[in-house]
Residue, then its C-alpha position, 0 to 999 in steps of 0.5 A: m379722803n383716802w378709801t382703802l380696802e384692807v381685808v377680804i373675807v374668803p370662805v373655806s370649809d378647812i381653815d388649816r388647809a386653806k392656810d397652807f394652801y395660801s402661805n405655803k403653795v401661794g406665797f402669802d405672808l401669815d399675818f396672824d392665827t388667832e382662836i377665841g374659845d372654840e368657836i372664833r378662829l381668824v387667820q389673817l394672810t397678805p399677798p407679798g406688796s400688798g395694802c389688802s389681806i385675806v381673812i380665813g376663819k370662822g366665828g368672827v367673820p360672816k357665813m358665806e359658803p366655801g368657794s363662792i367667791h370668784g374674781l379675786q385679783l392679783v397683779v404681778p409685774d412679771i406674769r410669767k415668773a408669777h405662773a413659775e412660782l405657782v407652779e413650782r409650789g404645787v399649785e394647779v394653774s392656767e396657762v398664761q393667755v392673753l386677754g384683749t388688747n392694749p390701748r396704748p404702747v407697752p414696754d412689755p406685750l403681756d402688760n394688762v392683757g397677761f393672766c393665769f388663774f387658780s383656785d383654792p382647795d374650795g373652789n374660790g378662783w383667783a386670776v393674776q394680772q400682768i401689770s409692770t408699769r403703769p401711765 
């Protein structure tokens, strides 16, 4: 049996601001933006190539403190290119950093250990890691 993680709720204070950040700055695909009356609004966004989406909204999601999620992680095949895209789109992102050492030889020295970090406007924290090959 496969168990797949498909959705992560990201708590935000301003849905439109977060939608703009994730779709226009980070580059996530907007899957849907649905309103059900005045009390429920759900917005689903998916990183390109990902099987897992994020949902932001009100009413149809658990109440959580905006900015309280940390450690969300995206994986890319080229951290330098990903970093450049985020900078170009206006995201405040850390420089590429090497964290740790590889346990085995890899084609690119940044594989597994190359990271950069950013936060959304509410302070939800994201890491971006390079993995271009897997054993």
